[in-house]
C-alpha positions as CSV (number, residue, x, y, z in Angstrom):
1,M,0.0,0.0,0.0
2,N,1.5,3.3,-1.0
3,S,1.8,6.4,1.3
4,T,-1.1,8.2,-0.4
5,A,-3.4,5.2,0.2
6,V,-2.3,5.0,3.8
7,S,-2.9,8.7,4.3
8,R,-6.3,8.5,2.8
9,W,-7.2,5.5,5.0
10,E,-6.0,7.3,8.2
11,S,-8.0,10.4,7.3
12,Q,-11.1,8.3,6.9
13,R,-10.8,6.5,10.2
14,S,-12.9,7.9,13.0
15,F,-12.1,8.3,16.7
16,D,-14.1,5.1,17.2
17,E,-11.5,3.1,15.3
18,L,-8.4,5.0,16.3
19,G,-9.5,5.7,19.9
20,R,-8.3,8.8,21.7
21,P,-5.1,8.0,23.7
22,L,-5.4,8.9,27.4
23,R,-2.1,10.6,27.3
24,D,-3.3,13.1,24.7
25,L,-6.5,14.1,26.5
26,T,-7.1,16.9,29.0
27,F,-8.9,15.9,32.1
28,C,-10.6,18.3,34.6
29,V,-10.7,16.5,38.0
30,V,-13.3,18.1,40.2
31,D,-14.5,17.7,43.8
32,L,-17.2,19.5,45.7
33,E,-18.0,20.1,49.3
34,T,-21.7,20.5,50.1
35,T,-24.1,21.1,53.0
36,G,-25.8,17.7,52.3
37,G,-26.3,14.8,50.0
38,S,-28.9,16.1,47.5
39,A,-29.1,19.3,45.5
40,A,-32.8,18.5,44.7
41,G,-33.4,18.3,48.5
42,G,-32.1,21.7,49.1
43,S,-28.4,21.1,49.8
44,M,-25.9,23.7,48.6
45,I,-22.3,23.7,47.4
46,T,-19.8,25.2,49.9
47,E,-16.5,24.6,48.0
48,V,-15.3,23.8,44.5
49,G,-11.9,22.4,43.7
50,A,-10.5,21.2,40.4
51,V,-7.3,20.3,38.7
52,K,-6.7,20.4,35.0
53,V,-4.1,17.8,33.8
54,R,-2.8,16.3,30.5
55,G,-0.2,13.6,30.0
56,G,0.6,13.6,33.7
57,E,1.3,17.4,33.8
58,I,-0.7,19.8,35.9
59,L,-2.0,22.6,33.6
60,G,-4.0,24.6,36.2
61,E,-6.0,24.5,39.4
62,F,-9.4,26.0,40.4
63,Q,-10.5,26.5,44.0
64,T,-13.0,28.7,45.7
65,L,-15.3,28.6,48.7
66,V,-19.0,29.2,47.9
67,N,-21.6,31.0,50.0
68,P,-24.4,28.5,50.4
69,N,-26.8,31.2,51.6
70,Q,-27.8,28.9,54.4
71,A,-26.3,27.6,57.7
72,I,-23.8,24.8,57.4
73,P,-24.9,21.8,59.5
74,A,-22.6,21.2,62.5
75,F,-21.6,17.7,61.5
76,I,-20.7,19.0,58.0
77,A,-18.5,21.7,59.5
78,V,-16.7,19.2,61.7
79,L,-16.2,16.9,58.7
80,T,-14.9,19.5,56.2
81,G,-13.6,22.2,58.5
82,I,-15.7,24.8,56.5
83,T,-17.6,27.1,58.8
84,D,-20.3,29.7,58.3
85,S,-17.8,32.5,58.9
86,M,-15.4,31.1,56.2
87,V,-18.1,31.3,53.5
88,A,-19.8,34.5,54.6
89,T,-17.9,36.7,52.1
90,A,-17.4,34.0,49.4
91,P,-19.1,34.3,46.0
92,R,-22.4,32.5,45.5
93,I,-22.8,29.6,43.1
94,E,-24.4,31.9,40.4
95,Q,-20.9,33.5,40.1
96,V,-18.8,30.4,40.6
97,L,-20.5,28.0,38.2
98,P,-19.8,29.9,35.0
99,Q,-16.2,30.4,36.1
100,F,-15.8,26.7,36.7
101,L,-17.5,25.8,33.3
102,E,-15.0,28.1,31.5
103,F,-12.1,26.4,33.4
104,A,-13.3,22.9,32.4
105,Q,-14.2,23.7,28.8
106,G,-13.0,21.1,26.4
107,C,-12.0,18.6,29.1
108,V,-13.1,15.2,30.1
109,L,-14.7,15.7,33.5
110,V,-13.4,13.4,36.2
111,A,-14.7,12.9,39.8
112,H,-14.6,10.2,42.5
113,N,-18.3,9.2,42.7
114,A,-19.1,11.4,39.7
115,P,-22.9,11.2,39.9
116,F,-22.7,13.1,43.1
117,D,-20.5,16.0,42.0
118,V,-21.8,16.2,38.4
119,G,-25.3,15.9,39.7
120,F,-24.9,19.0,41.8
121,L,-23.3,21.0,39.0
122,K,-26.0,20.0,36.5
123,H,-28.7,20.9,39.0
124,F,-27.4,24.4,39.5
125,A,-26.8,24.9,35.8
126,A,-30.4,24.0,35.1
127,E,-31.5,26.3,38.0
128,Q,-29.6,29.2,36.4
129,G,-30.9,28.4,32.9
130,R,-27.4,27.5,31.7
131,P,-27.0,24.8,29.0
132,W,-24.9,22.0,30.3
133,P,-21.8,21.3,28.2
134,G,-21.6,17.9,26.6
135,F,-18.8,16.7,29.0
136,E,-17.7,13.2,28.8
137,V,-17.5,12.0,32.4
138,L,-15.2,9.5,34.0
139,D,-15.9,8.1,37.5
140,T,-12.8,6.9,39.3
141,A,-14.9,5.2,41.9
142,R,-16.7,3.1,39.4
143,L,-13.5,2.4,37.5
144,A,-11.8,1.3,40.6
145,R,-14.6,-1.1,41.5
146,R,-13.8,-2.9,38.2
147,V,-10.0,-3.0,38.7
148,I,-9.3,-3.1,42.5
149,T,-9.7,-6.3,44.5
150,R,-10.0,-6.7,48.2
151,D,-6.3,-7.9,48.2
152,D,-5.4,-4.4,46.9
153,A,-7.5,-2.2,49.2
154,P,-10.3,-2.8,51.8
155,N,-12.7,-0.6,49.7
156,C,-12.8,1.9,46.9
157,K,-13.1,5.0,49.0
158,L,-10.9,7.9,47.9
159,G,-8.7,7.6,51.1
160,S,-8.1,3.9,50.5
161,L,-7.2,4.4,46.9
162,A,-4.9,7.3,47.7
163,T,-3.0,5.1,50.1
164,L,-2.8,2.3,47.5
165,F,-1.4,4.4,44.8
166,G,0.8,6.5,47.0
167,A,-0.9,9.8,46.3
168,T,1.2,12.9,47.1
169,T,-1.9,14.6,48.7
170,T,-4.0,13.1,51.5
171,P,-7.7,13.6,51.0
172,N,-9.2,15.6,53.9
173,H,-12.7,16.5,52.7
174,R,-11.6,19.8,51.3
175,A,-12.3,20.2,47.6
176,L,-8.9,21.0,46.1
177,S,-7.0,18.4,48.3
178,D,-9.5,15.7,47.3
179,A,-9.3,16.7,43.7
180,R,-5.4,16.5,43.8
181,A,-5.7,13.1,45.4
182,T,-8.2,12.0,42.7
183,V,-5.6,13.0,40.1
184,D,-3.1,10.6,41.6
185,V,-5.7,7.8,41.9
186,M,-6.7,8.4,38.2
187,H,-3.1,8.0,37.0
188,G,-2.7,4.9,39.2
189,L,-5.8,3.4,37.6
190,F,-4.5,4.3,34.1
191,A,-1.2,2.6,34.8
192,R,-2.9,-0.6,36.0
193,L,-5.3,-0.6,33.0
194,G,-2.5,0.0,30.6
195,G,-1.1,-3.4,31.5
196,L,-4.5,-4.9,30.4
197,G,-4.4,-3.3,27.0
198,V,-6.6,-0.3,27.8
199,H,-5.0,2.8,26.3
200,T,-7.8,5.0,24.9
201,L,-10.8,6.8,26.4
202,E,-13.2,4.6,24.4
203,E,-11.6,1.4,25.9
204,L,-11.6,2.9,29.3
205,Q,-15.3,3.9,29.2
206,T,-16.4,0.4,28.3
207,F,-13.8,-1.5,30.4
208,S,-14.9,-4.4,32.5
209,S,-12.6,-6.9,34.3
210,R,-14.8,-9.7,33.1
211,V,-13.5,-9.2,29.6
212,S,-10.2,-10.9,29.1
213,T,-7.0,-9.6,27.5
214,A,-7.5,-12.3,24.8
215,Q,-10.9,-10.8,24.0
216,R,-9.5,-7.3,23.8
217,K,-6.9,-8.4,21.3
218,K,-9.6,-9.4,18.9
219,R,-11.1,-6.0,18.6
220,H,-9.3,-5.6,15.2
221,L,-12.0,-8.0,13.8
222,A,-14.4,-5.0,13.8
223,E,-12.3,-2.7,11.8
224,A,-13.5,-3.7,8.4
225,L,-17.2,-3.2,9.4
226,P,-19.1,0.0,8.4
227,H,-20.8,2.6,10.6
228,A,-24.1,1.6,9.2
229,P,-27.2,-0.4,10.2
230,G,-27.0,-4.1,9.4
231,V,-26.4,-7.7,10.7
232,Y,-23.2,-9.2,12.0
233,L,-22.2,-12.8,12.2
234,F,-19.5,-14.2,14.5
235,R,-17.8,-17.3,13.0
236,D,-15.4,-19.8,14.4
237,D,-12.3,-21.3,12.9
238,R,-14.4,-23.7,10.8
239,D,-16.5,-20.9,9.5
240,R,-19.5,-22.0,11.5
241,V,-21.9,-19.2,12.6
242,L,-21.7,-18.8,16.4
243,Y,-23.9,-15.8,16.9
244,V,-26.0,-13.4,14.8
245,G,-27.0,-9.9,15.9
246,T,-28.2,-6.6,14.6
247,S,-27.2,-3.0,15.2
248,K,-27.7,0.5,13.9
249,D,-23.9,0.9,13.9
250,L,-22.2,-2.4,13.0
251,R,-18.6,-1.3,13.8
252,T,-19.4,0.3,17.1
253,R,-21.6,-2.6,18.3
254,V,-19.1,-5.4,17.3
255,R,-16.2,-3.5,19.0
256,S,-18.2,-3.5,22.2
257,Y,-17.9,-7.3,22.4
258,F,-14.1,-6.9,22.5
259,T,-13.7,-3.7,24.5
260,A,-15.9,-4.6,27.4
261,S,-19.4,-3.3,27.5
262,E,-20.5,-6.9,26.8
263,T,-20.0,-8.8,30.0
264,R,-22.3,-11.8,29.8
265,S,-20.2,-14.9,30.4
266,R,-22.0,-16.8,27.5
267,M,-20.9,-14.0,25.1
268,G,-17.4,-14.1,26.5
269,E,-17.2,-17.7,25.7
270,M,-18.5,-17.0,22.2
271,V,-16.0,-14.3,21.6
272,G,-13.2,-16.6,22.7
273,L,-14.2,-19.0,19.9
274,T,-14.6,-16.3,17.2
275,E,-12.1,-16.0,14.4
276,T,-13.9,-13.8,12.0
277,V,-16.8,-11.3,12.0
278,T,-18.9,-10.7,8.9
279,G,-21.1,-7.7,8.5
280,I,-24.1,-7.3,6.1
281,E,-25.0,-3.7,5.6
282,C,-28.7,-3.0,5.4
283,A,-30.6,0.0,4.0
284,T,-32.9,0.3,7.1
285,A,-33.2,-1.0,10.6
286,L,-36.2,-3.1,9.7
287,E,-34.3,-4.8,7.0
288,A,-31.5,-5.6,9.5
289,E,-34.0,-7.1,12.0
290,V,-35.6,-9.3,9.3
291,R,-32.3,-10.4,8.0
292,E,-31.2,-11.3,11.5
293,L,-34.3,-13.5,11.9
294,R,-33.7,-15.3,8.6
295,L,-30.0,-15.9,9.3
296,I,-30.7,-17.3,12.8
297,A,-33.3,-19.6,11.3
298,E,-30.8,-20.7,8.6
299,H,-27.7,-21.2,10.7
300,K,-29.3,-21.9,14.1
301,P,-26.2,-20.4,15.9
302,K,-25.4,-22.0,19.3
303,Y,-25.2,-18.7,21.1
304,N,-28.6,-17.3,19.9
305,R,-31.2,-18.4,22.4
306,R,-34.3,-17.1,20.6
307,S,-35.7,-17.6,17.2
308,R,-33.4,-20.5,16.3
309,F,-36.3,-22.9,15.5
310,P,-39.2,-20.9,14.1
311,E,-40.5,-24.2,12.6
312,R,-41.2,-25.5,16.1
313,V,-44.6,-23.9,16.5
314,H,-48.1,-25.3,17.1
315,W,-51.4,-24.4,15.5
316,V,-54.9,-25.2,16.6
317,K,-56.9,-26.7,13.7
318,L,-60.6,-27.0,13.3
319,T,-60.7,-30.1,11.2
320,V,-62.6,-30.7,8.0
321,E,-64.5,-34.0,8.4
322,P,-68.1,-35.2,9.1
323,W,-67.8,-34.4,12.8
324,P,-65.1,-31.7,13.1
325,R,-62.9,-31.3,16.2
326,L,-60.0,-29.2,17.4
327,S,-56.6,-30.6,17.0
328,L,-53.0,-29.4,17.7
329,V,-50.9,-29.6,14.6
330,R,-47.4,-28.5,13.5
331,Q,-48.1,-27.7,9.9
332,V,-50.8,-25.6,8.2
333,L,-52.2,-27.2,5.0
334,D,-54.2,-25.7,2.2
335,D,-57.2,-27.9,3.1
336,G,-59.9,-25.5,3.8
337,A,-59.6,-25.9,7.6
338,E,-59.6,-23.0,10.0
339,Y,-56.4,-22.4,12.0
340,L,-55.5,-20.5,15.1
341,G,-51.9,-19.6,15.9
342,P,-49.0,-20.0,15.6
343,F,-48.1,-20.8,19.2
344,G,-44.5,-20.9,20.3
345,S,-45.6,-23.0,23.3
346,K,-47.7,-26.1,23.4
347,K,-49.0,-25.2,26.8
348,V,-50.4,-21.9,25.6
349,A,-52.0,-23.7,22.7
350,E,-53.6,-26.2,25.0
351,R,-55.0,-23.4,27.2
352,A,-56.6,-21.8,24.1
353,V,-58.1,-25.1,23.1
354,A,-59.5,-25.6,26.6
355,A,-61.1,-22.1,26.4
356,L,-62.9,-23.1,23.2
357,H,-64.0,-26.4,24.6
358,E,-65.5,-24.5,27.6
359,T,-67.8,-22.7,25.2
360,F,-68.4,-25.1,22.3
361,P,-69.3,-28.7,23.2
362,I,-67.8,-30.3,20.2
363,R,-66.2,-33.7,20.5
364,Q,-62.7,-33.9,22.1
365,C,-61.9,-37.5,21.1
366,G,-59.2,-38.1,18.4
367,G,-59.5,-39.8,15.0
368,R,-62.0,-39.5,12.3
369,M,-65.6,-40.5,12.9
370,A,-68.1,-41.9,10.4
371,R,-71.1,-39.8,9.4
372,L,-73.4,-42.3,11.1
373,P,-71.4,-43.4,14.1
374,S,-72.4,-46.2,16.5
375,Q,-70.1,-45.9,19.5
376,T,-70.4,-45.6,23.3
377,P,-70.5,-42.1,24.6
378,C,-67.5,-40.9,26.6
379,A,-67.4,-39.4,30.1
380,L,-67.7,-35.8,28.7
381,G,-70.8,-36.8,26.8
382,E,-72.3,-38.3,29.9
383,M,-71.5,-35.1,31.8
384,G,-73.2,-33.0,29.2
385,K,-69.9,-31.3,28.1
386,C,-70.0,-32.8,24.6
387,L,-72.8,-33.1,22.1
388,S,-71.8,-36.8,21.9
389,P,-72.0,-37.5,18.1
390,C,-70.4,-40.9,18.8
391,D,-73.7,-42.4,19.9
392,G,-75.9,-40.6,17.4
393,S,-77.6,-38.5,20.1
394,V,-77.1,-35.2,18.2
395,E,-78.4,-34.3,14.8
396,T,-75.9,-33.3,12.1
397,E,-77.5,-29.9,11.7
398,V,-77.2,-29.1,15.4
399,Y,-73.6,-30.1,15.5
400,D,-72.8,-28.2,12.3
401,G,-74.4,-25.1,13.8
402,V,-72.1,-25.2,16.8
403,V,-69.1,-25.7,14.4
404,T,-70.2,-22.7,12.3
405,D,-70.3,-20.6,15.5
406,L,-66.9,-21.9,16.4
407,R,-65.5,-21.0,13.0
408,A,-66.9,-17.5,13.3
409,T,-65.2,-17.1,16.6
410,L,-61.8,-18.2,15.2
411,T,-62.0,-15.8,12.2
412,G,-63.9,-12.9,13.6
413,A,-65.7,-12.1,16.9
414,P,-64.6,-14.0,20.0
415,D,-67.5,-12.6,22.1
416,A,-69.1,-16.0,22.7
417,V,-66.0,-17.3,24.3
418,V,-65.3,-14.1,26.3
419,A,-68.9,-14.0,27.6
420,S,-69.0,-17.7,28.5
421,L,-65.6,-17.8,30.4
422,T,-66.2,-14.4,32.0
423,G,-69.4,-15.7,33.4
424,R,-67.7,-18.9,34.7
425,M,-65.0,-16.8,36.4
426,S,-67.6,-14.7,38.1
427,T,-69.5,-17.7,39.4
428,L,-66.3,-19.3,40.7
429,S,-65.1,-16.1,42.3
430,V,-68.4,-15.7,44.2
431,S,-68.0,-19.2,45.5
432,E,-64.4,-18.3,46.5
433,R,-63.0,-21.0,44.2
434,F,-60.2,-18.6,43.2
435,E,-57.8,-21.2,41.8
436,E,-60.3,-22.5,39.4
437,A,-61.2,-19.0,38.4
438,A,-57.6,-18.3,37.7
439,T,-57.4,-21.3,35.5
440,I,-60.3,-20.1,33.5
441,R,-58.8,-16.6,33.3
442,D,-55.5,-18.0,31.9
443,R,-57.4,-20.0,29.3
444,L,-59.4,-17.0,28.2
445,T,-56.2,-14.8,28.1
446,S,-54.4,-17.3,25.9
447,F,-57.3,-17.5,23.6
448,V,-57.9,-13.8,23.2
449,R,-54.2,-13.1,22.6
450,S,-53.8,-15.9,20.1
451,A,-57.0,-15.0,18.3
452,S,-55.8,-11.4,18.0
453,R,-52.5,-12.5,16.8
454,T,-54.0,-14.7,14.1
455,Q,-56.3,-12.0,12.9
456,R,-53.4,-9.5,12.7
457,L,-51.2,-11.9,10.8
458,R,-54.0,-12.8,8.4
459,A,-54.8,-9.2,7.7
460,L,-51.3,-8.5,6.4
461,T,-50.8,-12.0,4.8
462,R,-53.8,-11.6,2.5
463,C,-52.3,-8.4,1.0
464,S,-50.5,-9.5,-2.2
465,E,-48.4,-6.4,-1.9
466,L,-48.1,-3.5,0.5
467,V,-45.5,-0.6,0.0
468,A,-44.8,1.7,2.9
469,A,-42.2,4.3,3.7
470,R,-40.8,6.3,6.6
471,R,-38.4,9.2,6.7
472,G,-35.1,8.5,8.5
473,D,-33.1,10.8,10.7
474,D,-31.1,11.9,7.7
475,G,-34.3,13.1,6.0
476,R,-34.3,10.3,3.3
477,W,-37.2,8.0,2.8
478,G,-36.7,4.3,3.5
479,V,-39.2,2.2,1.4
480,H,-40.3,-1.3,2.1
481,V,-42.2,-3.7,-0.1
482,V,-44.1,-6.4,1.7
483,R,-45.8,-9.4,-0.1
484,H,-48.0,-11.8,1.8
485,G,-46.4,-10.8,5.1
486,R,-42.8,-11.2,3.8
487,L,-40.3,-8.4,3.3
488,A,-39.6,-8.6,-0.5
489,A,-37.5,-5.4,-1.1
490,V,-36.0,-2.5,0.8
491,G,-34.4,0.7,-0.4
492,V,-33.7,4.3,0.4
493,I,-34.8,6.9,-2.2
494,P,-31.6,8.7,-3.4
495,P,-31.4,12.5,-3.3
496,G,-32.8,14.1,-6.4
497,A,-34.6,10.9,-7.6
498,H,-38.2,11.0,-8.7
499,A,-39.9,9.2,-5.9
500,G,-42.7,7.6,-7.9
501,E,-40.5,6.2,-10.6
502,W,-37.9,5.0,-8.0
503,V,-40.6,3.1,-6.0
504,K,-41.9,1.6,-9.2
505,Q,-38.5,0.2,-10.0
506,L,-38.1,-1.1,-6.5
507,R,-41.4,-3.0,-6.8
508,A,-40.4,-4.4,-10.2
509,G,-37.2,-5.8,-8.8
510,A,-38.7,-7.1,-5.5
511,E,-38.7,-10.8,-4.6
512,T,-41.6,-12.9,-6.0
513,V,-43.6,-14.2,-3.1
514,S,-46.3,-16.9,-3.2
515,P,-48.9,-16.9,-0.5
516,G,-48.6,-19.5,2.3
517,P,-51.4,-22.0,2.9
518,G,-54.4,-20.9,4.9
519,P,-53.7,-18.0,7.3
520,T,-49.9,-18.5,7.4
521,P,-47.7,-15.7,6.2
522,A,-45.1,-16.3,3.5
523,A,-42.5,-15.7,6.2
524,T,-42.2,-16.8,9.8
525,A,-44.8,-15.3,12.1
526,E,-42.0,-13.5,14.0
527,E,-40.9,-11.7,10.8
528,T,-44.4,-10.7,9.9
529,E,-45.0,-9.4,13.4
530,K,-41.8,-7.3,13.2
531,I,-43.1,-5.8,9.9
532,L,-46.5,-5.2,11.5
533,R,-44.9,-3.3,14.4
534,W,-43.0,-1.2,12.0
535,L,-46.1,-0.5,9.9
536,E,-48.0,0.6,13.0
537,S,-45.2,2.8,14.2
538,D,-45.2,6.6,14.1
539,G,-44.3,8.3,10.8
540,V,-45.0,5.3,8.5
541,R,-46.8,6.2,5.2
542,L,-48.6,3.7,3.0
543,V,-47.6,4.1,-0.6
544,H,-49.5,1.3,-2.3
545,V,-51.7,-1.6,-1.2
546,D,-52.9,-4.6,-3.3
547,G,-55.7,-6.1,-1.4
548,E,-57.2,-5.0,1.9
549,W,-55.3,-4.4,5.1
550,S,-57.8,-4.4,7.9
551,S,-58.8,-6.2,11.0
552,P,-62.4,-7.2,11.9
553,I,-64.1,-4.4,13.9
554,S,-65.5,-7.1,16.3
555,G,-62.3,-9.0,16.5
556,A,-60.3,-10.1,19.5
557,R,-58.2,-6.9,19.8
558,K,-61.0,-5.1,21.6
559,H,-60.7,-7.5,24.5
560,L,-57.0,-7.3,24.8
561,R,-56.7,-4.4,27.2
562,L,-58.4,-6.3,30.0
563,H,-56.5,-9.5,29.3
564,D,-53.1,-7.8,29.0
565,A,-53.4,-7.1,32.7
566,A,-54.2,-10.7,33.4
567,G,-51.3,-11.9,31.3
568,E,-48.9,-9.6,33.0
569,S,-49.8,-10.9,36.4
570,R,-49.4,-14.4,35.0
571,D,-46.0,-13.7,33.5
572,K,-44.5,-13.6,36.9
573,L,-45.3,-17.2,37.4
574,V,-44.7,-18.9,34.1
575,P,-41.3,-19.8,32.5
576,F,-40.0,-17.6,29.7
577,D,-40.8,-20.0,26.8
578,D,-44.4,-20.1,28.0
579,R,-44.7,-16.4,27.7
580,R,-43.7,-15.9,24.1
581,D,-47.3,-15.9,22.9
582,L,-48.3,-13.4,25.6
583,R,-46.3,-10.5,24.3
584,P,-48.1,-7.1,24.2
585,V,-49.9,-6.5,20.9
586,H,-49.3,-3.1,19.2
587,Q,-51.7,-0.6,17.8
588,P,-54.3,-1.8,15.2
589,A,-53.8,-1.6,11.5
590,R,-54.7,1.7,9.9
């Protein structure tokens, strides 16, 4: 590579890749003394001390007492040695704060327990109507807790750390002395972290002791990735995909796995096995989310816990036969049957089936039944919970009428199930049979949520094409073509392009998508739901629709608000996998 190319490359690299070396930065180490622990609670600043330092060299110091315009509590005076008489002629914070902000301008702000000191300064800046500068803040207490062990020091208080690092100033609860001691502690921490490969502010801000040196050495794997939305794939030495993720900024996100903001032990293990990282740049965030789902389904990475097996779902089927029944199936066929789902959990599907059986007394036995059966009735038939077609005690027309009502409930209005189970809950509650009432509640919640989900998916799935756009933060329009619930094309309208012609070309080049059988989308249910959430989000504009995107006005969604609350209470008791079909449902289609 010639020198011109190297120069061009270096000029294009941002601070995120290069990092800002700690030795080149100017730090303003600040400490405050106050009358109490909370500015919002009325406490005031009594002293400000600060030291400006770069590359180990002291550039300047700032120190002043501050008149708090209130009496200093006795125990504070004893602790700090600052008395009412000492601050009587001192400037007030209205004068001191702008002087300090000018002193600290352009620096990285440092404090020991920074939320306390910075919180006071921000409070009084807001009180005075002053804009708070965009300081980057470094907390030496927080950093010490990541680096210092009990073998090093008994705790991470400033005094203990000053002793550990041999500070030239002993902290004594006076602002400038404590700031000077914090400078020595900061340099001591920098020296220790340097041995762990932390040399830049970016690495320092994301440092965690749980990230090994070996992990940090792999941060170069992110350098070829763009600052753009997309999908990233971690691969091992055999090119197997270990993990798939998505981000609005590929390079920044992937670097975080190596520079420490990612501290999950499982991810640390994954990074240890990683040899390469591949990035796929996407036009929009929605495209990245959809690609992530598809790649996870394709590769089934070991370290992705969710969405690895979208094919492992259940459906509730109302069979097509002389005496129809409800059945749990894994596959939807183009057989004219009605389906409810999909369910990620068999338990949730079974609860929905139980809710339907509470209302519609169709047979629950398995297998096909002849048009003119001659069998012995089961226990459910004897208890009056089944119309008992097995012994010929119900006419075909009567049974078919119940099935017709059940089919209408699955495809449109669930009012019959809601009314029936709500009545049962009330009766059981009056009798103080609360556990049984809770069981009925859970069945009803599962049914209402699944019915709403099916109706929402079906509404988008039956549209042969839908084109929608949303303006991005950069002012450009991202356009998405959706066919039968599957994302078929994505693009961003270039500056100066004729929008109508550009969208026409995008549609012409979009993926050809055939409809799925029955109510199933041409994609996974999870992909279609992501698209639905995007379509229902603020700022989305419909450009073109082939078909009708609507939900039944009497559908299950109108019952969701009440059952969301029931589902949330139940979420505390059920395992995670059992909650996947109880996710909140977003706003209705427009």
